[in-house]
C-alpha positions, 0 to 999 in steps of 0.5 A: 561459394561466397560467405556472407560478409555480415554477421546474423542479427537478433533483434537488431544486435549482431553476434559480437555485441551480444557476446560482449554484453554476456562477457561484461555481465559475467565479469560484473559482481553478483552484488552489483544489483543489490541496491535495485533489489533492496529498493523493490523490497523497501517498496513492497514492505511499505505497501504491506505496512500501509495495508496493515495500518488500514485494518483500523478502518474496519474497526472504525466502521464496525464501531460506528455501526454499533454506535448508531444502532444503539442510538436508534435502539435507545431513542426508540425505547425512551423518546424523552431523552433522544436529544441527549442521546444524539449529543452523545452519539455525535461526540462518539462519532467524532472520537471514533472518526479521529481514530480513522484519521490517525490511522490514515495519517500513519498510512500516509507517513508509511507510504510517503515519508 
């Protein structure tokens, strides 16, 4: 009976190349893959930090809702000063939106700096 002259292959690799790859990985230091692992932890922590920084946007949305709701309530109670109330509301809107822009700036600094 004849024995086959070639060794069996698994996914296109023969047994000798698989064994040599296993030996080289076993001889390698366990700390060799530390930079790749730390980079993935860094990327994950950036995402968590950016998500935490966007919590301020929920406060901005709630603040704008309360502010414009109060504007409508005040204008309905006293229509004579509605024009003055709109000026105050627009000033409050600008200051509240500046908080949103600062929080987005922090998010972009966390992600891309």
